[in-house]
BAVO-114764 format. One record per atom (N, C-alpha, C): x, y, z; residue in one letter. Coordinates in steps of 0.05 Angstrom, whole numbers, plus 5000, padded with zeros to 4 digits. Each point is the difference from the previous one (the first is absolute). Layout:
XYZA
...
***
This chain:
717991504639M
499949724993M
500049835025M
498049835004S
499849845024S
501749764998S
500749885024E
501749775001E
498449754996E
501249794990P
498649744998P
499349905028P
497849855001V
499249895026V
501849765006V
500849975025L
501849795008L
498749734995L
501549824987R
499149734996R
502149815010R
499349825018R
501949825012R
500249754983R
501450024978T
500149774982T
502949914994T
501950185001Q
502749934994Q
501549925026Q
502249874997S
501549915024S
501650225012S
500549985026G
501750205013G
502750014988G
501149774990R
502649994987R
500050174975R
497849994986A
499850164975A
500050305007A
498750075023V
500150285009V
502950085006V
501549835013A
502750065006A
501750044975A
499549844979T
501450044975T
499350264988T
497550085000A
499150254989A
501350235016A
500249975026Q
501250215016Q
502950054992Q
501449774996T
502850034991T
500250154974T
498149944982A
500150134974A
499650305001A
498850105020V
499650295003V
501850115022V
502349875005L
502150105017L
499349995029L
497649905007R
499349945028R
500350245018R
499650244991S
500050225018S
497350005015S
499850165022R
497450005014R
497850094982R
500550204983F
498050084981F
499249784981F
502049874988S
499549784981S
498749775014S
500949935024L
498949785015L
497050045005L
499350245009A
497250045005A
498450004974A
501250114979S
498650004974S
499449724991S
502049835000V
499649734991V
498149845017V
500150045026L
498149875018L
497250094994L
499750254992S
497350104994S
499049894974S
501849954981L
499149934973L
500149704995L
501549855017C
500249714997C
498449865021C
499049764993G
498649845020G
501949805012G
499049855019A
501549795013A
498249795011A
501049765005I
498449795010I
499050085028I
497849885008S
499050045027S
502249905020S
500550175021L
502149945018L
498949935027L
501549835015L
499349945027L
500050255017L
497950035016S
499950245018S
502049965023S
500850225012L
501849985023L
498649855023L
501549845014N
498949855022N
498950185021N
497749945012A
498850175020A
501650015026A
501649795005L
501749995024L
502650154996L
501250105021P
502550144998P
502249824988P
501850114985V
502349854990V
502450095015V
501349825014Q
502250075018Q
502650064984Q
501650185011A
502550064987A
501949765003A
501949974982Q
501849785002Q
501950045024Q
500449785014A
501650015025A
503050004994A
500849894977A
502849984994A
500450034970A
502450064992V
500650044971V
500049724986V
498549984979D
500049754985D
502649974985D
501449785003P
502649974986P
499750014969P
497649964991Q
499550014971Q
499350284990Q
500050195018T
499350274992T
501850114979T
498950124979R
501550124979R
500150315005R
502350095008Y
500450295005Y
500450154974Y
499250255001S
500550174976S
503050014995S
500750004974I
502749984992I
501350285002I
502350015013E
501550255002E
501050094972E
499550254994S
500950104974S
500650305002S
502350084989K
500750284999K
498150164982K
498649864982R
498250134982R
497150015010R
499549905025A
497350005010A
498850285001A
501650205004V
499050285002V
498950104973V
500949874978S
499050084974S
497949814989S
499349795015H
497849824992H
497350115009H
497949874991L
497350095006L
499550035030L
499350245009L
499250055028L
497250125000L
498249895017L
497250084999L
499250205022L
501550015022D
499250185021D
502550105015D
499650245012I
502150125016I
498750145023I
501249995024T
499050135023T
502250085018T
499450135023Q
502050085019Q
499749855026Q
502249925011A
500149885027A
501750195017A
498750195012G
501550225013G
501350174978G
502650035001D
501550144979D
501049824978D
499649745003R
500949804980R
498049974978R
500949964975L
498349934978L
500049704996L
497749894995V
499849714995V
498349964975V
501049844981A
498649954975A
499849694995A
497949924986A
499649714995A
498949964972A
500549764989G
499049944974G
500549724990G
501149974976D
500249754987D
502049815014D
499549744997R
501849795010R
500550005030R
498150125015G
500450015029G
502050215009G
500850184982H
501950205007H
498850215018H
501450055023I
499450225018I
502750155004I
500050254995L
502450175003L
499650225020L
502150085013F
499750235019F
502450194997F
499550255005S
502050214997S
499950185024S
502450065011D
500250195023D
501350264992D
500350044973D
501250264991D
498250124978D
497449995005A
498050144983A
500049894971A
500649744997G
499749884974G
502550004983G
502350105011K
502450014984K
501249724998K
499949855021H
501149725001H
497949825012H
499949754991W
498049815009W
501349745009W
498949885021L
500949745009L
497649814996L
500649754995Q
497949804996Q
499449855026Q
497549985006A
499149865024A
500149704996A
500049855023K
499749714999K
497149935001K
499049894978V
497149964996V
499549704992V
498349865015P
499549724995P
498049944978P
500250134978T
498249944977T
501250114975T
499149894977R
500650114974R
497550084985R
497850035016Q
497550094988Q
500150314995Q
498350084981L
499650294995L
498750125024L
501250215011L
498950155023L
498750264990L
497650065010T
498450214988T
499750255017T
500349985027A
499550235017A
501449975026A
500650235013L
501350025026L
498550185019L
500349955026H
498950195020H
501749985025H
500850235011F
501450005026F
498450175020F
499949925025V
498750155020V
502050175017V
502549934998D
502150165013D
502649934986D
502350075012D
502549964986D
501049715001D
498649825014K
500849735002K
498049804989K
497450045005H
498049804994H
498750054973H
500249814981G
498950034974G
499049744989G
498450024979W
498849774986W
500250044970W
500249784986A
499950004970A
498149784992A
498650044978V
498249804989V
500649954971V
499049774990G
500649934972G
498549774990G
501049874979H
498749774987H
499749775019H
498149824994D
499449775016D
499050085028D
498650225001A
498950105025A
502150015022A
502450104993L
502350005017L
500150255017L
500649965026V
500550225019V
502749965013V
501750204998L
502650005013L
500150215022L
501749965020A
500250205021A
502950045007A
500750245010T
502650075010T
499850145026T
502049965018Q
500150155025Q
502650155003Q
501550034978D
502550145002D
500350214978D
497750124992G
500150214980G
500349914972G
499549744995G
500149914972G
502549854992G
501849945019E
502549864992E
499649704998E
498249895018N
499449715000N
497049965002N
499049804984W
497249964998W
499349715006W
497649955009N
499049735004N
497249974989N
499349764992V
497349944989V
498049985023V
497850154999Q
497949985019Q
497649854989Q
499650024975Y
497649874988Y
500549954970Y
499049784990E
500249944972E
498049794993E
498850024976E
498149804990E
500549964971E
501949824994R
500949974973R
497949904981R
498249825009E
498049894982E
498150224990E
500050235013R
498250214992R
500850124973R
502750004995E
501150104975E
498950284993E
499850165020A
499050284997A
501550185020A
500450254993P
501650175017P
498450165021P
501350065022L
499150225017L
501250254987L
498550225000L
500850244985L
500650245018L
499250005025D
500650225017D
499749925029D
501350155018V
499949935029V
500050265016V
498649995022W
499950235018W
500149905029W
501450155017F
500149935029F
499350255016F
498349965020E
499350215019E
502350045020E
501149785009N
502149995020N
501549744997N
502049945016P
501449744996P
498349755003P
497650025010Q
498349775004Q
497849964980Q
498750224992H
497649984983H
500650094971H
499449824981G
500450074972G
498049854982G
499850104975I
498249894980I
501450004974I
499749784985A
501049984972A
497849954981A
500250114976V
497949964979V
501349894975V
498349884983G
501149894976G
498049914979G
500949834982A
498449904978A
497749835009A
497850014984Y
497649835005Y
498850055028Y
500150265008G
498750075025G
501549935025G
502549934998A
501549925024A
500250225021A
499349945024L
500150195022L
500749845026L
502450035010I
500949865023I
500950195022I
499849925025E
500650175023E
501649865021E
501850145013T
501449905024T
499550195023T
499849895024T
499950165024T
502249935019T
501949844991D
502249925017D
502750034987D
500250214983G
502550064987G
500849814978G
498149844991G
500549824977G
500649725008G
499849935026Q
500349725008Q
497849834989Q
497650124996S
497849874987S
498550204983S
498849904979W
498550174981W
497349874996W
497950164999N
497249914997N
498850114974N
498549844986D
498550094977D
497650155010D
499850264992I
497750165008I
498550114975I
500349864978S
498850094975S
497050005001S
498849845018D
497149995002D
498950265013D
501750175010R
499150265011R
499350204978R
500949944975L
499550194978L
497649914984L
498650194988D
497949954981D
501449974973D
501249764996N
501649954976N
499549724990N
497549944994E
499349734991E
501449914974E
500750204983D
501349934975D
503049965003D
501050055024G
502949965005G
501750184983G
499250264997V
501750184984V
502750045013V
502050054984H
502750035010H
500250255018H
501249985023L
500450225018L
503050094997L
500450234989N
502750084991N
501550175020N
498750145018A
501550175018A
498350075025A
501450075022I
498750075025I
501550245012I
498650185013A
501350235013A
498250095023A
501350135020Q
498650125022Q
499750294996Q
497550105000I
499550294996I
500150135027I
501250245001Q
500250155025Q
497250065010Q
499349895024H
497450045012H
497749904982H
500649804983G
497949914982G
499949704996G
501549855016G
499849714997G
501849894978G
499549754992L
501549864979L
498450014974L
501550014978L
498749994974L
501549794983L
498549824989V
501149804981V
498850054973V
501749994979V
499250054973V
500749764983V
498549964978G
500549774983G
498950034972G
499649784986E
499150014973E
497050074999E
499150064975M
497250074995M
499050225018M
501850195007G
499250235016G
499449945029G
500949785010S
499449915027S
501250195021S
498450085020L
500950165022L
498749895026L
501749925019F
498949905026F
501350165022F
498450085020R
501050175022R
499349875027R
501850025018S
499649905028S
500650225019S
498150065017S
500350215021S
501149895026S
500349735001D
501049885025D
502449824995D
501750094981L
502549884994L
499849704993L
497949944984G
499849744988G
498049815011G
498650085022Q
498049825012Q
497549994983Q
499150224990T
497750014982T
500650174976T
498749954977W
500650144976W
497450084986W
500150234985E
497850084984E
501050054971E
498349934981R
500750064972R
499250294993R
501850154989L
499450284993L
499250024971L
498350214995D
499450064972D
502650094986D
500449904976S
502450064986S
499550204977S
502050184996P
499750194977P
501049894974P
500649745000Y
501649894977Y
499549704999Y
499849894975E
499549724997E
502549844993E
502350134996G
502449864993G
501649935025G
502349884997S
501649915022S
501450225014S
500050005027F
501850165016F
502449835006F
502450124996F
502549865006F
501250095026F
499250235010G
501250105024G
498250195015G
500650045026V
498650185017V
502150145017V
499750265004L
502050165014L
498650205019L
500649985026A
498850195019A
501650255000A
498750234999G
501350265000G
500750085028G
501250235003G
500950105026G
497950135016G
497650054989E
497850135014E
497949805008E
498550075020S
497949825009S
497949944978S
499549754995G
498049924980G
501050014971G
502550094995L
501050034973L
501149734990L
499149914976V
500949754989V
499850004970V
501849864987F
500149984971F
499749714991F
498649954979A
499849744987A
500750034971A
501649824989Y
501050034973Y
500349734987Y
500050014972G
500249754986G
500450024971G
498449864984L
500349984971L
499850264986L
501550034979R
499850224980R
500050285013R
501750035020G
500350275012G
497750085018G
498349825008H
497750075017H
501050055029H
499550245010L
500750095027L
497750145012L
499249915024F
497850125014F
500850095028F
498950225009R
500650125026R
497550025017R
500349935025S
497850035019S
501050145025S
498350185010V
500750155025V
498249915023V
498449794995D
498249905021D
500249705003D
502449904999S
500749725004S
498649814981S
499350104976G
498849834980G
497050024997G
498750175015D
497150034996D
499450124973D
501750184991S
499650124973S
502850044988S
500050014973W
502550024985W
499850204978W
502350124994E
500350174976E
502349904984E
499649994973Q
502249914983Q
501950234995Q
502649945003I
502150194994I
500749974970I
499650214985E
500650004972E
503050024996E
501149814986L
502949994995L
500650024971L
502150154994S
500950044972S
502749874996S
500649914976N
502649884994N
502150214992N
499350255003G
501850224994G
499850104971G
498549854983N
499650084973N
497150084994N
498650065021G
497250084997G
498049774998G
501049755003H
498349774999H
499749875028H
497749875005P
499749875026P
502149795004P
500949975025L
502049805007L
498649724999L
501349814986E
498949734998E
501849795011E
502050085015S
501949815012S
498749895026S
500149745004G
499149885025G
501750105023G
498750055023L
501350105024L
500249775020L
502449965011A
500549755015A
500850045029A
501350225007G
500950035028G
500350305007G
500250055026G
500350275008G
500950035029G
500650245007S
501050065028S
499550285007S
499450055026V
500050275011V
502650045014V
501650194991L
502650055011L
499850165026L
502250005015R
500050145026R
499550304997R
500850114977D
499650294996D
497250064989D
498349804997G
497250044992G
499549964970G
502149974984R
499649944972R
498749734996R
498249994980I
498749754993I
501149924973I
501149754998I
501249904975I
498549754993I
499149984975I
498849764989I
501449934974I
500749744997V
501549914977V
498549784985V
500949944975G
498649804985G
501449914975G
498449894982H
500949884976H
501350214982H
502049904984G
501350184981G
501650225012G
501049975025G
501750205012G
498550255010G
497449975005A
498450235010A
500650075029A
500450255005V
500450105027V
498250255004V
498249985019L
498250225006L
500750115027L
500250275002T
500850135024T
498050225008T
499250005025S
498250215010S
501150125026S
499850275001S
500850145024S
497750155013S
497549934991D
497650135011D
498049805009D
501049795014Q
498249795010Q
498449864979Q
501149984976G
498749844979G
497950144985G
499750265003R
498050144984R
500950014970R
502650044996T
501149994973T
502649845001T
500749894976F
502549854998F
501550104975F
502650005003K
501850054978K
501049744989K
499949974974Y
500749744987Y
502850024988Y
501649785004F
502649974987F
500249724989F
500949974975S
500449744988S
503049954997S
500949805014R
502849934998R
500749914972R
502250094989P
500849934972P
500449704996P
500749855021D
500549714996D
497449854997D
497750125008R
497449884998R
499749745015R
501849945019L
499749765015L
497850035021L
498449795004S
497750025018S
501050025029S
498650165015L
500750055028L
497749905018L
500849905024S
497949895018S
500250105028S
502150155007G
500350105027G
501850245001G
499750165022V
501650245003V
500450075029V
502350115007S
500550115027S
501850244997S
500450145022A
501950225001A
502849885007A
502150144993N
502749915007N
501150145024N
498350125016G
500950155024G
500250304994G
499950084975G
500050284993G
497850054980G
500450174981D
498050074980D
499749794978D
502149854995N
500049814978N
498349765006N
499449854978L
498349765002L
501749754996L
499049785011V
501149734993V
497649854987V
500349944974L
497949864985L
500849714997L
498049825001V
500549724995V
498049904979V
500849804985G
498249894980G
501649814982G
499350024974Q
501149824980Q
503150004999Q
501250235005G
502950024998G
501450005027G
498649905021G
501250005026G
499650265015G
502050085016A
499950255016A
501850214988A
499150255001R
501650224991R
499350265014R
501950175005I
499650265012I
499550204978I
497950165003T
499350214980T
499650275014T
499750204983S
499350265010S
497250005011S
499050215013P
497350015010P
497949964979P
500550064975S
498149964979S
499949724989S
502149845006G
500249734989G
502149984978G
501250234993A
502150004979A
502649895012A
501749894982D
502749925009D
501550255010D
501749955020L
501450235012L
501750154981L
501149864980A
501850134980A
498450174981A
497449964998T
498350164981T
497550105014T
500450135023Q
497750105015Q
498450194984Q
497349995004Q
498150184986Q
498350145021Q
***
């Protein structure tokens, strides 16, 4: 079943309402953005936007809450040995004991945060609604606003950094911005893409020895061999939305995944693709949307998604074992907890599970 063609007719505020109605997970967010239209939006200014020099006294910081760890979290990553997660209401949490206990960071926003990226144990970035970019220099304990465009009323959906100076963020309606000075200024580089329709760009990843790959709605695939200076549109094996892209541990290995359990594997940096057939465990094809993934330090590849889906591969993604969490809560991110177990984030916040994704008390 093909997706409806994007029509820019409804207001961005209406899109935000629809996102709330579907629990605003990364999976749901991308789904709604693919299926809903929005008014034509002002393009990002061609000139750099400077970082704020001082804290605005009117800044609304995320509210401290002991329950933040059980609220919606959309992404999780590692800053050295520290775990950092981000999500609803501007919440950013960090854990130094493999996810057993979490502390809440000081964050100058209450916007939904969609993605995180760290280049080392200190320097990291988070992106979210209103084209927001946040940065930290202390491993995720304190954050500052580097970029924001509230009138856009559209989110940035993923962020990648090559080093502490050079990074790129992608988002709704073809948003593509770049910094070369650590985020002191950001430039609109969306005109480098062959994306006249402004399709949503949902994720970005660096392939080992294969450049950058950006994926989006309507099967969009864009690759850069020079870290963002020039881009080419790749032939796609799929006409539906890709919600995520994950680089494997081998040279040229990359995965793209999205709606209704669609998962594709490439061993040549996206020149060609094979679809990985997934089963729901009952002999039927998997139809759960796939939203996030991670390659763990031990080489395992984990992809998670809607309805509590957890996919695990120990053979570089040639095959995956499927597990459905009984709570059926949608998942949007995964990391290791320093050992064999996983830390999952999504609709129910953060939780430690067995390597399969099962609760530790009921390992399977």
